[in-house]
N, C-alpha and C positions, 0 to 999 in steps of 0.2 A: 258424593258417592262414598259409602262406607269402605274403609281400608280393609283388605282381606286379612284373615288371621295369619296366613302365610303367603307372602308375595311369590311371584314366579321365580325371582332370583333366590329367595330363601329356600324354596322347594328344591331348586336345582343344587343349591349349596349343601343341603342335607343329603341329597343323592350323591354329591361329590364326596362328602365325608364318608358316607356309608360304603361306597364302592372302593375307596382307598383302604378302609378298614378291612373289608372282605378280601381284596386282592392281597394285601400284605399278610393278613392272617393265613390265607391259603398257601402262601409261599413259606412263611416263617415256621409254621407248625410242622412242615415236612423235614425241617432240620432236626437231626436226632437229639441235639443238646437242648433244644428249646423247651420251655415249660408248656405242657399241653393244656388245652382248654377244657372247660366243662360246657359242652354244647348240647348234646342230646342226653347225656347222663351226668351224674354228679359224683365226683371222687374228692373227698376232703383233702387228700394229700396234695392235690394240684394247686389250690390257692396257697397252701403252706409253702410249697416249692417256690411259687412266685414271690411270696413274702421274703423268703431267704435270698432270692436273687436281687430283690429291691434293697435289702439291708447290706448286702456285700458289694453293691454297685458294680455288677458284672459288666465286662466289656460289651457283652451282647444284651444289655438291658433292653434296648429298643426291640430286639428280636423277641425276647421273652414276653414283654408287654403286649406286642402285637399278636403274637401266637395265642396268648391267653384271652385277650379282650377283643381282637379284631373282628371275630365272628358276629359281634353285636351290631355290625352294619346291617345284618339281615332284619332285625326288629325295626331299624330305622326305615328300611325300604317298605316293610309291612305297614308301618304307621302312615307313611306317605301314601301308600296304595289305598288304605281305608279312607283317609282324608280326601284323596282325589276322587274316589267313587262317589262319595256324598256330593262333592262339589259338581261333578259332571252329571250324575243321574238323578239327583234329588233337587238340584237347584237350577241347572242350566237346561235340562231336558224336561219340558213340561209334560209330554205324553209318556204314558206308562210303557216300559220296555218289557216285552215278553221274555220268559225265562230261557227257552231253548235258543232263540237268536242271540240273547245276551251271552250265554255260556259259549255258544259256537263261535261268536265273534272274538271273545277273549281267548279261546283256545287257539284260534288261527293266528291271533297276534303273537301269542307265546311261541307257537310252532315256527312262525316266520322268523322270529328272533333266534330261536334255538338251533334251527336246522344246519346252518352253515358252520357254526361252532362245533356242533356234534360230529359232523363229517370230518372237519379239520382235526379234531382231537383223536378220532378213530384212526385217521391216516398217520398222524404223528406217533400214536401208540404202537401201531404195527411196524413202523420204521425203527422205533426205539427198541434196542435189545432187551430192555427190562420193562417195557411198557405193558399196559393192560391189554390182554388178548382174549378177554372173556365175552366178546360180543356175540352171544348166541342170538338166534332169531327171536326167541321169546323176550330176551332183555331189550333188544333193539325196538321191537314193537311196543313193549311196555314203556320205554322211554319216549318214543314218539307219540304215543297216546296218553302219556303222562300219568299212568297209574302205577309206575314202578315203585313209588313210595310205599305202596301197600304190601309189596312183596317181602318175603323173609330176607333177613340179612342185608338191609339197605346199605350198610356201611361199605360192603364189598361188591355190590352189583350195580350201583349207580356210578357210572364213569362217563364224563368227569364228575367228581363228587359234588361240586357246587350246583350241578344241574338238578339236584333234588328240589331246588327252589321253584322250578317250573311246575312240578307236580303240586307243590304246596300252594302256589298262587292259583292254580286252576281250582283246587279244592275251596280256597277262600272266595273265589268268584262265585262258585256254586252256593256256598253258605251265605254270602252277601245277598244274592238275588232271591234265594228261597226264604231266608229267615230274618234278614235285616232290612232290605230295600223297602223304603217307605213304611216301615213298621216302627213301633214304639222303641225308644232307646232302652227300655227295660229289657227287651229281647237281647240286646248286646250285652248288658250287664249279666243277665242270666247265662248267656253263652260263655262269657269270660269265667264266671264262677264255676260252671260245670266243667269246663276244660281245665281249670286250675285243680279242682277236686280230682279229676281223672288222672292227674299226674301226682298229686300229693299223697294219694293212697299207697303209692309204691315205696318200698324201702330202697335207699341207695346202696345198701350193703348186701342185699340178697340177689344172687345171680339171676334167678328167674325174673325178679322184679326189675332188675337193671335192663335185662333184655327186652322186657315188655315196655318199659319206659322209653328206651331207645327207639323202639318201633313206633310208638304213637307220636313221639316228638318229631318224627320225620313228616308228620301229617298236620292237618289244620289245628289239631288240639294244642300243639306246641306253639303255634303262631297266633292264636286267637287274641291273646292279651294285647300285644302291640297293634295288631290290625284293628281290634275293637276300640282301642284307645284313639286311633286315628279317626274312626267313625264318630266317636263321642266328641272329640275335639272339634271336628268340623261342624257338628250340630250345636254344641253348647259352649265351646271355648270362648274366652274373652281376652282381649288385649290387656297386658299388665304394665305397670310402670317399670322402669329400668331396674330399680332397687329390688323389685319382686322377682324379676327374671334372674338377677344376680343371686338372690337367695335360693331360688329353685335350682339353679345350676350348681351351687355349692352343696345343697342338701342331696341332690341327685348323685353327684360325684361320690360323696361319702356313702350313700346307700348302695351304689354299684359296687364299690370296693368292699365295704363291710358285709354286704349281702352275699358276696361270693363265697363266704366261709361256712355257710350252713344251708342244708338242702331246701327247707321251706322258703327261706328268704331268697335263695338263688332263683326260685321259680318266679319271683317278682322283679328280679333285676332288669329284664327287658323293658319294663314300664319306666324305670328310672333312667335307663339309657335314652329312651326317646324324650322324656321330660328334660333331661339334661342337654340333649342335643338341640331341641327346639329353643330352650332358654339361652344356650350359648350363641346360637345363630342370631337371636334377637339382640344380644349384647354387642355384636360386631357390626360396625358401620357397613352399609351395603357395598360401598366401594372396595372395602377390604375383603369382601367375600368373593371377589372376582376369580381367584384361582380355584376355589371350591365350586363355583358356578360353572367354570369351564369344564372341570372334571365331571360335574353333574350332567352337562349337556351330552357327554358321550358315555354316560354310565352304563346304558344298556349294552352298547357294543363292548365296553370294557369287561362287563360281566361275562359276556359270551366268549371273549377271546383269551382272558387271562389264564384259564387252565391250559390252553395250548402253549402259550409262551412260557408258562411255568415248567411244563414238561421238557421244554428245550433248554431253558436257561439254568435251571436249578443245579445241574451238575457243577456249575461254577462255584456255587456256595459249598457243595459237598467237598470240593477240592480245597477249601480253605479261604476262598475269596468271598466271604460271607456278604459284606456290604456292597462290594462291587457287583455281585450277583443280583442283589436287590435293586440297585440302580439300573442295571442293564435290563432286568425284568420289567421295571416300570416303563422305561423308554420303549422297549420292544412292544409292550402291551398297548401303549398309546398309539404307536405307529400302526400296528395291526388293527386296532379299533377304528382308526380313520379309514383304512382300506375296507373294513367290513361295512362301515357306514355308507361308503360309496356303493358297495355291492348290494346293500339293502335297497337302494333306489330301483334296482332292476327286479326286485321281488314284489309282485303286486300286493298292495295293502288290502286287508279284508274290510268289508263294509258291514255296518250293523243294519240288519233288516228289521225294520219296525213291524 
């Protein structure tokens, strides 16, 4: 039997690395002194600030690096999602899946995962004296129906912030089923090119363009590159010798760092993040992947709970206990994630109606 391009352990390890990056980023970038990321928009001063922190070997170098790069766990998740959809619906499921049941099934899966965390964060916010209190009926409905990413000013109305990912994933499920599912791979290439062009036409220095770029990157346009790469890898990828994976990992690391300094190259950085992540996983013996696999197994629950624990724990770091706060935050997130996994057992799982 042919060995899969990504084993179950390797997929879980990638999820584990991705969730750790996202969690630590979402904690570190809230610290005032941390170098901020270029996630939805591009500011050239930010990578220059990171370079300065790297050269002066700041005591908080770990915080700066995670604040700046940790959000690239999202492209890794998108890559795995694209890869997994091909494996499940184009190879393991012989009968054609109808569009509405497909989208409805995946919406219910996302809602089942999101709901507990959303309620918990809202409660913590209301109990926190400086928490977010902007839960209007319209915003709550938009979050629950996952169209909130389309609304104006997504930076300030999506709370908790990481939950923009649910709306993004729902859009990508729709795009996959309507435009990619059992269609030519050329469709994926064209989608990637169109989405890249839709971002590249903006100027990172014009206020109106920055606002527009920020808005569209909250949606599938900003995520199509890594998601499409996962689809193409599942369909056309090949196993490589170890020396080739080492070369890919090295080139990818250089491309991610160097590409962060210019707008057009920054748009391609997510691709090199996923090529580097996959190559690195392939270089590590499977037994050594065990910690990442463990985190990957609870990655969904960790994603849901980490904004809640961040809201509670981050005052520790604000008061000067920076690294102590990070450690307590990780431990608390893992503990709460296990509680949520137990709770998920009592929420019925949706079924795909063929």
